[in-house]
N, C-alpha and C positions, 0 to 999 in steps of 0.2 A: 851397447848403445852408441850410436854415431854421435860424434862431436860436430853438430851441424854448423856451429860458428866457424869451423875451420874449412868448410866446403864453400865453393862458389854457389850462386843461386841455382844454376842448372844441375849441379851435382846434388844439391839438397833436394830439389824437386824429384830427381831420378831416384834418390835413396828412399824417398817417401812415396814413390810410385804415384806422383801427382803431376799437375801441370799448371800453367799460368791461369787457366780457366777452371781449376779445381778438379774434383772427382765427381763422379755421377752420384745420383741419389741412391741407386742400388748399391754401389760400392760403399757409400757412407753408412748404409744400414748394416752391411756385412762387417765393416770395421767397428761399428758400435757394439755389435755382439761380441767382438773380440776384446775390445778395450774397456767396455762398460761406460757408464755416464761420466761426463766431465765434471766431477764434483768430488769433494773431499769426503772420504769414508771415515767412519768412526768405529773404534773398537767397542766391544760390548762393555757397557758400564754397569756398575752395581745398581740394583733396583732400590726403590725407596725402602723396602722392607730390609734388604741387606744392609743398607746404610744405617737403619735404625738398630738392627741387631748388633752391628759393629760397636755401638756405644756401650754394650754390656760386656765387652771382652777385657776391660781393664781389671788387673788383679785385685785391686782394692774393692772395685765394684762387685766382683764375684764373691769376695768374702762378706761384703755387706748383705748381698742377697742370701747367702747361706745363713748368716746370723739372723736375718729377718724370718726366714722359713723356720729355723729352730725356735725362735722366740714365739712365733705363732703356734707351733706345735705344742709348746709347753704352757700355753695359755697367756703369754705376755703379749697380748694383742696390741696394746698401745705402743710398745717398743717396735713391734713388727710394722705397724702402720707408719710410724715416723721414718723408719729406715726405707721403706718402699717409696714414700713420697720423695725422699732425697734422691734415690736411685733414678726414679722416673724423671724428675726435673733435670737432673744432670744429663740424662739421655736425650731429652727434648732439645736442650741447649746445643749439645754436640751435633745432633742430627741437623738442626737448622743451619749451623755454620757450614757443615760439610756439603749440604745440599746446594748451597749457593756458590760453593768454591770452584767447582769444576765445569767451566763453560767455555774453555779455550777453543774447542773445535767448532762450537756453534758460531762463535765470532769469526773464525776463519772462513766458515761457509758463507757468511754474510758478505765477505769481501768479493765474491765472484759476482759479476754483473749478470742480470737475468736474461738478457738477449744479446745477440751479436750479429753483425752483417757478414755473410759468407758468400762465396761464389761457388756454385755447384753446377756442373754441366754447362758452364758459360753464362748462367743466369744468377743475378744477385738476389739474395733472399735474407730475411731476418729470422733467425731461429733461436730457440732457448740455448743458452750456453752449455747446458748439460748434454746437448745432442752433438756438440762439436767433436770431431775425431781427428787423429793425426792425418795429415794430407789435405785437410780443408784449407781453402784460401780465405783469409779473413781481411776485411777492410777496416782501417782505423783512421780516426781523425781526432783533433783536439777535443778534450773532454771525455773521451771514451776510456772505460776501464778495460784493460787487456783481458780477454776471456781465457786464454791458454798460452803456454809457451810457444813461440813461433820464430821462424827464421825470416828476416826481412828480404823481400824480393825487390820492392820499390820503396823509397823513402824520400819524401819531399819536405825538407826543413824539419825533420822529425826530431822532437825532443820528448823524453819520457821521464816522469818523476818516479824514480825508483828508491826514494829515501826510505820507505817503509820496508823494503826488501834488502837494500844494500847499506843503508846508513849514510849515503852521500847526500849532502845538502843541496848540490847543484843538479838540475835536470840533466840527464845523460843525452848527449847528442848521438844520434843513430846514423849508421852507414849501412851499405849493402855489401861491401867488399868482405872477403874472408878475413877472419881474425885468428892469428896464431897465438893462442893463450891456453893455459891449462888450469888457471886458478880462479880468481874472483869472478862472481857473476857480473859485477860492475864493469869488467873488462870486455865482456862479450857485446861489443857495440852494435853488432848486426843482428842481435836477438832482442825480442820483447818478451816480458814475463807476466804470467798470470797474476792479476791483482794490482798491477802497477797502472799509472795514469798517463795518458797521452796529453801533454800540455801545449804542444805546438806541432803544426804540420799535418801531413797525411801519409798513409802507408798501405802497402799490400804485403801480406806475409803468409807463409805456409806454416800450418800448425805442426809442431814437432812432438810435443808432449802434452797430455791432458791429465786431469784429475790428480791422483796421488803421485804420478810420474813427473809432474811439473815441479818447479823450484818451490812454489808455495806448498805443494803436496808433500815434498820432502820435509818441510818444516812441520807440517801437520803430523807426519809420521814420527818425527823426533819428539814432538810434544806428547804423543801417545806413548812412546817407548820410555820417556823420561820418568823414572819412578819417583813417587813422592817419598820424601824423607822426613823423619820426625825432626822437630826443632830441638836445639840443645835443652831447652826447658822441659819439653816432653820427655826426652831421654832421661834427664835427671829425675823427674817426678816418677817415671816408670821404675827406675832403680829404687827410689824411696819406697814406692808401693810394694815392690817385691820383698825388700828388706823388712818392711813392716809386717807384711803378710806372713813371711816365714817366722819372724819373731813372735807374732801373735799366736800362731798355731803351736809353736814350741812352748810358750808360756801356758797356754790352755791345757796342753797335755800334761805338763809338769804339775800344775796346780791340781788337776783332777787326780793324777796318780798319787802325789804326796798327800793330798787330802784324804783319799780313800785309805791309804796306809795308816793315817792318823786316827780316823774315826771308825774304820771298819767297813766291810763290804756288804752292808745291808741294803735292801731296796730303797729305804728312806734316805740313807746316806748317799747312795748313787744318784738319786734325784737331786739332792741338795748340792752335791759337788758338781753335777752337770750344770745346774743353774749358775753356780759360782763361776764355772769356766766360761759360760756364755756372757756373764756380766763382765768378766775380764776382757773378752773379745770386743765387747761394745766399748769398754773404756779405752782399749788400745787403738781402735780404728779411728782416725781423725775424719769423722763423717763430713765435717765442714770443709775439709781441705780442697776437694775438687771445686766446690762452689766458691770458696774464697779466692782461689787462684783465678777462676773465670771472672769473678767480679772485679778483682784487681786489674786484670788485663783489660776488661771492658771500660773501667774508669780511665785507664791509660789511653784507650782509643778515643774517648771523648776529649781528653786534653789534646791529643794529637790532631783531632779534627779542627780544633780552634787554631792550630798552627799549620793548617792547610794540608794535612796528611790524612787520608782515609785508609783505615786499617780493615782489610777484608778478612784476615784470619787472625784471631786474637793473639796467638803466641808470637806474631810477627814483631810486635814492639820489643818484647824481651829479646828476641833473636837478634834484631838489629843492634840492640844495646850490647850484645856479646860479640858482634862481628869485629874482625880485625883486618878485613880486606874489603874494599868497595871497588867493584868493576863497573865502570861507568862509560856509557856511550858518549861520544863527543857532541854530535849534532843534536841540538834541542835540549841537552842536559847541561853540559859545560857551556855550550854556546846558545845563542838565541834563535838559531835557524833563520836568521835574517842577514843577508849579505850587506856589508857596510864598507863604504870607501874609507880607507885609512890613510892613503897616501896619493899625492898628485905630483907628477913630474912635468914641469912646463918651464920653458925659457931657461933651461939649464939648471934649474933648482928644484929641490924636492920640498913640498909642503906637506905638513901633517894635517889630518882632519879629525876633529873631535866629535863626540856623540857616538851612538851605536843604534843598530837596528833601523827600523823604518820611521824613526822620529827625526823630524827636520831640525830639531834643536842641535846646534853645534856650529863650529867655525873652522876656517882654514888658517893655519899658523905657519909663518916663516920663522922657524925657531920658536920664540915665545911671542912674537909679534903677530896680531891678527891681520889678515889680508882681506881687503874689501874689493868689490867690483870696481873696475876702472884703474886699479893700481898696476896690474900685469895684463897686457893685452892678450897674451897666449892663454892665460887662465880664463879670461872672459869668454873667448871663442870656444875653448874646450868645454866650459860649463854649458854654453848654449848648444853646442853640438851634441853633448850627452843627453840633453833634454829633448831636442828636436828629432834626432836620429834614434827614435825610441818608440816602441809599441806597447809599453806597459802603462799602468795607471796607479796612482796613489789612493784611489778610492777603495773603501772597504778594507783598509789596512794594507793595501798593496795587492795589485792583480797583475799577473804576467810573469815573465822571466825574472828571477831574483837579481841577476846582474843588472838588468835594465831598471828594476825598481830602485836599486842602489844608486844609479845615476840620477834618477828623478829626485831621490832624497838629497843627494849632493847639491843638485841645483836649488832645491828648497832652502838649503842652508845659506844660499846667496840670494834668496827671494826671487828665484827664477822658477816659475811653475809652468807646467806643460800647457794647461788650458789657455792661460793668458798669452804665452809665447806663440802658440799655434794660431791664435786669432789674428795676431799681427804678422805672423810669418807662415802663410799657408803652405802646406805640403803639396808639391806638384807631382813628384815622382818618388818611387821607392824601389830599390833593388834589394830583394829579401835576403835575409841571412840563410845560409845552409851550411851543413857540416863540412862540405868540401871547400867552399869559398872562405869560410870562417870570418865573414865580415857582412856588414849591412850598410846600405847607403840611402840617403834621402836627398831630395832637392826641395828647397823651400824658397818662397818669394819673400825677399827682405827689401822692402821699399821698391826701388826701381830696378833691382838686380835679383839674380838668382844665385843662391849659395848651396853648394853640395857639401854634405857632411858624411864621413865614413868612419865607422868604428869596427874594431875586431881585434884578432890576435896581432900583437905588435909587429912580429916579423912579417906578417902578410901585409899589413897596412903600410909598413915602411917601404916595401918593394914598389908600392904604387906611388911613392912620393919622390919628387925631384927637388923640392925646396922645403924650408922649415921656417917657423917663426922664431926670431932671435932678437932680443932687445926691442920688440915691438915692430920689427920690420921683416919682410919676407926675403930670405937669403937662400943662396944655392946650398943644397944638402951635399956636403963633402963626405968622403970615405971615413974621415976621422969622426965626423958627426954621427954617421951610421954606427960606427963601432962603439961610440960612447952611449948611444941610445940602446943598442943591444946589450951592452954590459950592464946598464942600469936596469933594463928589463929583467935580465937574469938575476941580478942582485935582489930585486923586489920579489921575484918568483921564489928565490931561496928563503925568503922571509915568509913563505906560505901565502903570499898575496896572489890573487887571480888578477892578472894584468891585461888591460885593454888599451890599445893604441887608438888615438883619435886624429883625424886629418880633415882638411876642408879645401875648398877652392871656389873662386867666383866662376859660375858655370854659365856658358852660353849655349853650346850644343856639343854633340859627340858623346864620347865615352865619359860617363859620370865619374868613373874610378880611375882616371888617368891624369898624370901630372899633378898630383895632390900636394898640398902644403902640410907637412907634419906639424901638429900642434903640441902633442904631449901624450902622457900616459896616466891612467888611474889604476891604483892597486886596491883591491877590495878583499875582504875576508868575512867569514861568518864569525863574529867576535865572541869572546868569552862573556858570560854574564858578569855584571859589575861585582856581585857579592861572592862569586865563586872562589876568588883568590883567598879571601878571609876564611871561607869554609874549608878549603884545603889545608890552610894553616892550622885550623882548629882540629882537623882530623889528625894531623901530624902530632900535635900536643897530646891527643887522646890515644896515640899509639895505633891509629888506624891507617893502613896503607891504601893509597888510591891508585888504581890502574885505569888508563884510558884504553877502551876497546872500540874501534871505529872501522867503518868501511871506507873512510876517506884515505887520501894519499899520506904516505909517511912524512913528507916534508910539512904538510899542513898540520898533521897531528902533533909532530914534534914542536912546531912553533907555538901551538896553543898550549901544549903541556908546559913549555918553558914560561909562557906568559902567566899561567895561573899558579905557578909555583910548585909544580910536581917535581920531585927530586930527580936529579940526573940519573938516567938508567938506560938500559938497552931499548932500542926500537926495533920491533920484529914485525915483518909483514906476513900476510897469510900464506904467500908462496914459500917463505922461509919456514913457516910453521908446518907446512905440508911435509917438509923433509925431515922434521924432528920426530923421533919416536916418543911415545908417552913418557918413558923414563927420562929421556933427554929434556923434554918440556918440564917435567916435574922438578928436575935439577935447576933449570934456568929460570923458571917462572918468577922466582923470588927477586931476580935482578932486572926483570923487564918492567919498564914503566908504561910503554905504549905498544899496543898491538894495532897495526894498520892494515887496511885492505883485507879484512877477514870475512869469512863466511859464517853462517850459523853453526856449522859443524865445528869450526875453530873455537867459537865461544864456549861451546859445551866442553871441549877439551881443556880450555883454559880454566874454567870453573872446576872441572874434575881434578886437574893437576894441583890447584890451590887447596882443594879439600883433602886431597891425598897427603898434602904436607901438614895437615892438621889445622888449617885455617877455617874460620867461620866466615862464609863469603856472602856478601850482598851484591846483587847485580841490578843495575839500573838500566832502563832502556825505554824506547818509544816505538820502535819499528817491529814489524812482523818478525824480522830476523832475530829479535831479542827474546821471543817467547820461550823457546826451548831452554835457553840458558837461565831465564828468570825462574822457570819451574825447577831446574836442576839445582840452582843456588839455594843456600840456606834460607835466604829471603829474596824475593823478587820485588823490585821497586819500579813501578810503572809511572810514566808521565801522564798526567791527567789532561793536559791541553793538547799536546802534539801526539800523544800516545794513541796507537790503534786500539780497537776493541779487543783484539787478540791479546795484546800486551797487558791490558788492564785486567783481563780475566785470568791470565797466567800469573800475574803478580800477587803478592801478599799485601802490598801497600801501594797506594796511588797518591802521587804528589799532585794536588790540585793546582798548584802554581808553577809546576815544572821547575822548581827552585832547588838547586843543589843544597842550599843552606837549610832547607827543610829536612834533608836527610841527617844533617848534623844535629838538628833539634830532636830528631827521632832517636839518634844514638844516645843523646843525653837523657831523653825520656826513658828509653829502654834500660839504661844502666840504673836509673833511679827505681824503676819498677822491679828489676831483679833484686836490688838491695831490699826493697820492701817485701818481696816474696820470701826472701831468706828470713826476714824479721818475723813474718807471721808463721812460717813453717817452724822456726825456732820456738815461737810462742806456743803454737798448737801442740807440737810434739812434747815440749817440756811439761805442758799441762797434762797431756795424755799419759806420759810416763809417771807423773805424780799420781794420777788416778789408778794406774795399773799397780804401782808399788803399794799404794794404800790398801787396795783390795787384796792383793797377793799376801802382803804381810799380815793384814787383818785376819785372813783365813787361817794362816799358819799360827798366829800368836794368840788371838782371842778365841776362847772356848764358847762361841756362839753359833747358832744354827743358821743365821742369816748373814749376808755380807753387810758391811757397815754402810754401804750405799747400794740402792737398788738400781737396776738398769735404766729405768725412765729418768732418774735423777742424773745419771751419767750422760744420757742423750741430751737432756736439757742443758747441761753445762757445755757440751761439745757444740751444740747448735745455736743456742741463744746467748748465754752469758759469755761464752768464748767467741762466738761467731761475730758479734758486733765489733768488739775490739780488734779482732783479726782483720776485718774489712777496713777499719780505721787505720790500721798499720799499713794498709795498702796505699794510702794517700799521704803517708808521712813525707814531710818536705825532703827534697833531695840534699845529699851531702854537698858541701861547698867544693870539694875536690873531685866530684864525680867525673869531670871531663879532663882531669889531669892524671888519671890513673891509666895504667896499661890495660888493654882488654883482658877479660878473664880467659884462661885457657879453655879450649874446647872440651877438655875432660875434667873441668873444674867440678868438684863435688859440693853438693849442698851441705853435707855433713863434714865440714872441715873440722880441724882439731878444736878450735875455740867454740864452734857451734855445738859440737858433741859434748864438750865439757860443760857448757852452759846448760844443755838439756838435762844431763845427768845430775848436775848440782841442783837445779831448780826442781826437778822431779823429786829428788830426795827430800828437799826442804818442804815441798807441798805434802808429800806422803807423811813425813814426820809430824808436821803441824796438825794434819787431819787426824792421824792416829792418836796424838796426844790429847786433842780436845774430846775425841770420842771416849777415851779412857777417863778423862777428867769428869765427864758427865755420866758415865756408866761404869764406875769402878768394879761393880759386882758382876758385870757382863750378863745383865738380864736380857732375855730374849723377847719379852713382851712387857707392856706397861709404859707409864709415862716417862720413866727414866730412859728406857730404850728408845722411845720415840724422840725425846728431846736430844739425846746423844746423837741419833741419826741426823736430826735437823741441824744440830751444831756442826757436825762433821761436814754435812752438805754445804752449809753456809760458809764455814771457814775455808773450805776448798775453793768455793767461788771467789771469795775475797783474796785468797792467795793468788789465784790465777789473774784476777783483775790488776793487782799490784804488779804481777809479772808482765802484764801488757806494757806498763810503763818502762820496766826494765828492758824490754825487747826492742826499744827504739834505737838501740845502738849495741853493737857487739863488744866494743872495747871502751868507748867513751862513757864517762859518768852521765847519768840521767840529768844531773844538775847543770853540766856543761852543754849538753845537747839542748836543754830547755824543757822544763816540765810542761809549760803551757804553749809550746810551739804548735802542737797538733791539737787543735780545738775539736776536731772530729773524734779523736781518741777519748778526750775528756767527756764528750757527749755520749760516746758509746759506753764508757764505764758507768756513767749516770744511768743510761738506759738499762744496762745489765743489772744494776742495783735495784731499780724499780721492778724489773721482771722477777728478781729473786724475792723481793718483798711480796710480790703478788702471789707466788706459789707458797709462801709461808702464811700469809694473813687472809687470803681469799678462801672462803669455805670450800667451794667446789674444787679449786686447784689444789688446796692443801690435802684434800682427801686423795686426789689422783697421785700426788707426789709423796704421800706419807709423811707430812710435816706437821709440826705443832708451832704455835706462836712463840716468839722469843722476846725477852725483855731487853731494856737498855743495857744492863750489865752483861747480858749474853753477847750483845753486839760489840761491846767494848772488848770483851775477851777475844772474840773472833778477829777484830781489827788489830789488836796487839800481836796476835799470832801471825796475821797476814803480813805485817810490816817486817817480819823476820826475813822474808824472801828478798825484800829490798836491801836490807843490810848485808845479807849473804852475797848477793850479786854485785853490789858496789865494792865489797872487799875483793871479790873474784876479778872484777875489771881492773882494780888498782894493781893487783899482782900481775895481771897480763900486760898492762901498760909498762910496768917496771921491767918485766922480762923482755918485752919488745925493744925498749930503749937500750937495755943492756946488750942485746944482740946487734 
């Protein structure tokens, strides 16, 4: 593929077998057959049916389906119905989320303009952009969206907004001369690219690449090829599911075999032991776990919405909470994407300017002293020149070139506004800006005289000057003065300021831009958001590394990084990155703070290198160029205001206020959610282990023909009496130190030592209490009659109460319930109350009691059950006390 930017216009036309007046209609049709339509293609995506079936592939879901089928086959239709309802609801939720998640390419396709002006066979025509082919001559002007990648043949004052593609905040000035570069798209000044916007001037260009071969198409291809990866939470829950599944099957086989050896291999016994094994499977499977996790994440998304973050994929909140690296674009994320004058050099002194963005609130300071109009003559004229020699407007939040808007805002801070000034100082002439002259001039009538103002690159303006303003007087410009001005210009540029020189003269006739009087310089920058510095500090305290990835220049990026408090580190450009192997990048990436002048491919490599080092990576961005990296990262964070539709669709989370501080809030929320997920997993599994042990030991110890609990009672506990408290644990208040901890390791296990110990301890206490009360009420092990019914009801109720007390225990892994606060989580108290009412309903309501095999209990029975239930509180408090002592000793 030819590097068209390195060829001159004639060579480019020859290479493309085209000419100044384009190709013929016949040739265009032939080329269309070769290249295909100028549009972004899509890989085959999963159908709705395939997406739906995918929801049933989870290991736990498969076991639930098998259990439901078996339950239905042996006549336990109620159990089968409940399980099927759970499975179907879970599938519907998962399908709905996934169906909305993958729309990146549709958004990319919307970026192409529907029609374009071309020249074919010497005639101008307007055609659908999909019909454009390489070699076509296209005509562009301000406001047009570029329909395809093209090499410029003619460019009149052409400036193109390429921020969505390159990340640069300033419109790119275009030229027609050959460019010798191998790297960044932003350096190809003689090219225009599909999907970008012409903001100023006119152009004629020859199309070089269309469709998927364009720079936009390359991004679309990367989005397609970037594989979706499971979040850390999904990976951990998958491990939990497989471990549970294997354990469940093992327990069922053991129970069946041991039971058959104990009671004999008769058909009646085979049926009984098979039902017992199914009951154990039902007890062991945490049916409510998928629903509880989904609900906890959904509640988290609602809280995040109140903090201006929209979560598109539920696991995103938890993932951001576990991330330890944030890769953030500079423009529009760290900064406001609004050029702001920070410094003025006039009359030999430098003044600082306060305020940011396009807000005219602010002032000029000489040290700490405010400077007003009339105090420094050079400053007065400079401000007037910046406003009058200007084609932008402050209407609608700022319209026009960002540098010119910045000058209007500067004038506004001194109460000099364009509309009012131009009424009194009518513009008579204008010499337009272009990329070769690098300057603009106007002539305005001021009273009885004419005044010419010129602004542009300092070195260019300075060459046009023969005198300067010093001490309020026009004096001859000496070599020493020129040297001092150039040195100051360079010093300001090294602070990442974009510097403009301003000059003027009283004009009579002749050359407007000759024998000018140098007034001074203004230095501007796209400044950091006010709250970013504090957010970066909070990330540091939370152990989260922040890396700036931008298409802007290294000097600018380094200055912004220093200003917002990023730690000192290496600054690497895209060109340097090209020379690194993946292994070299993986070794160096830890020490790099800023990546500048990078392409989309570079961002993918950076994210891949960080992930290869074991990091959980969040990527923020707003431009098209960020989409593949957002999809590759563990979590993509898109900007809601400045972000393109492509970025929003590729991201997992959208910041509606484009505020970096919102990301920090999301980290805090995510960490709290993960803590709560661990709490209710610990709660649910300890309860399920208790149920399994009670049934398993009951089968082995008690000489009865039925299990002490029937499957429908177990399902009731897992879904209703356990489900409500588990959901309430999902909104437990965050720990005070949640943002002072180091991030969790990427391979962190849900079943850590203390969690596993807690699960086994609580499960043993629940099983022991349940078996004890069953024996207490049925010491003769009757299979039928009132004693057997009451013993079963007491075992059922006692287990429910043990699990509800355990919900209070689960609010903390190590801290005592009384130090955490018994009444801090009102939702949990309400859930416990609700569960008690539901339990009373299945005991005392005639229809329900028949379905659940229960009989009414008296006050003394409830007292016995409550006393036994409190044993789990005592046991866990003693366990936590020992663990705290051990931790302090270490």
